[in-house]
N, C-alpha and C positions, 0 to 999 in steps of 0.2 A: 219546380226544377225537375227536368227530365234526366234520368240517370241510365247509363248503359255500361255494362262490364263485358269485356271480351279479351282473353289472352293477357290478363293482368293490366289491361289498358282501360281506364274508366273515363267516360265523357259525361259532363254535366252541362246541360243546356239551360239557359235562362237563370244563371246564378245571380246576376245583378239587375238593378232596376233599369228600365228603358232610359236611354240617354247616357248611361254611365260610361260605356265603352267609347262613345264619341267624345265625351268630356276628356278622357285620358288621351285620345288621339290629338285633340286640340291642345292639351297641355304639353304633350310631347313636341308638337311643332313649335309652340311658343318657346319652350326651353331650348330646343335645337337652334332656333333662329337667334337666340341670345347667347349661343356659344356652348351650351351644355352638351355633354356626350361626345362620342367619337365613332368613327368607323373602324372596322377590323384592321384596315391597312395601317392606321395610325396607332391603335391601341395594342395590336398583336403582331404587326408586320406581316400579316397573312396575305398571300396572293389573292387577288379578287376572284380567280377561278376556283378557289377552295372555299373561302368564306367572304361573303359580301353583304353586310348589313350595317345599320347605324344603331347604337345603343346608348341608353341613358339609365343610370341607376337612380331610382326614385326614393328609396327608403334609407338613405345614408345620412339624412339630416342636412344635406346640402341644398336640395331642390324642393321647392314648394309646388304642390300639384293643385293649388287653388282649393275651392270648395265645390262640392256637388250637392245641391239641395241642402246647403247649410252644414254638410258633413265633410269630414276629412276623407278624400277618396283613397288614401293609403290605408287608413284604418278599415274602410269598407272593403278594400281588396282582401286584407288578411282575415276579416270576418267571414267573407264568402269562401275563401280558401279553406278556412277551418271547417266549415260545414261540409265541404267536399272531402276533406281529409277524414272527418269522423265517419262518413259513409264508407270511404275506402277501407279504413281499419276495421269497420264492422264486418266487411267481407273477408279481410285478411287479418284476423285478430292477433296473430303473432306479433304484429307491429305494435300492439298496445303494450307489450312487455318491455319495450325499449323507450328511452326518453328521446324523442325526436322533435325537431323544431324547424319551421320554415320562416326565414327572415329576409329573403332576397326578393326584391321587386325590380327586375330588369326589364325595361321597355325596349322593344326593338322595332325598327322599321326596315323592311326589305323592299327596296325599289325594284321595278321591272328589270329583269336581267340578273338580279341578285338571288342569293340563297346561301345555305350552308351545305355545300355540295358533296361532302365526304361522309361516309358512314362513320358513326361514332356512338359510343356510350357516354354517359355522363359521370360514371365512376372512374377514378383514375388514381394517380399518385398524389401524395401530399394531402392538402385539405380536401381535394376531390374524392379521396378514399372514404370520407365520412358521409358522402351523399347516399341517401337511401331511395328517395323518390324524386321524380321531376314533375313540375307543374307548368302548365302553359295555358294562358287565356288568349283566345283569338279575339281581337278587338274589332275586326271587320270581316265581312264575308267577301270571298272572291268567287267569280263565276268559274265553273269547272274548266273552261277553256283557258283560264288565266293560271291554272295549276297552283303552285305555291303550297302543295300538300306537305304534310308531315308524313314521311314514308318510313315504315318499320320493316327492316330487312327480313328477320326470321319469322315474323308474323304474317308477312306477305300482305300488308295492308297499307292503305293510304287514307289519311284524314284530310278532308277538304276544309279550308278555313271557313268557319261559320261564326258570325259575331255572337259574343256572349256565351261561348262554349269553353269550359275549362276541361283540360285533359290531365290526368295523373297516370304515371307509369313508373316501373322500376328503373333505377339509375344504372343498373348493371349492364354488362355486355349482351345479355339475353335480349335486350330491347335496343339494339343498335338501330339508329335512325338517321335521317337527314331531312333538311328543309329544301324541298325541290324548288327549282327555278321559278320565279314569278314572271309570267308573260302578260301581255296586254299593257294597259296604261295605269293600273291601280296598284299602289303599294300595299304590302301586307303589314299589319301592325299586330304585335303580340306583347303580352307580359309573361315573363318566364322566371324560373328560379328552382330551388331545390329544398327538400327536407333533408336535414343533416342529423346524424347521431350526435347527441349532446354530450 
């Protein structure tokens, strides 16, 4: 696994075995075709020019993601995430002093023309106030001309979607970001969620 740290944003390349990300994409499409999940317009009443993607929660005991090489892909996801988290907290050891958990596995597909177009942090009111870190796994790669980057406002940086790359960053306003519009003919697939104070 290749690791890079910059501006409290950590990227981990090659976290999962070959074929794992494609398995999750296939399972996403199978579940979506059977009526699982929803788009932002139905679930949040969001205008499509602000938020436009399709999401399925995988780890809430409702959906089965099949088996990958005889293993539960949801367990595999959290095992890989834990390895990334341990590296992250080795670099920012103050996080080791708090009880923090990551339990969300939200898969998203952003079709061409879609994105999360507004700047936002992940920490907010209510339950969102307990968010500490954000995690995101790119399940497929997009060509640079297809855009779809994760863009960070104050860090003045963009991350191109690269298959099997996990990204961790602080949930606070300091790391306001957006998911740029996807161009071309290929959808972007990710898994995302948060570490919460327990």
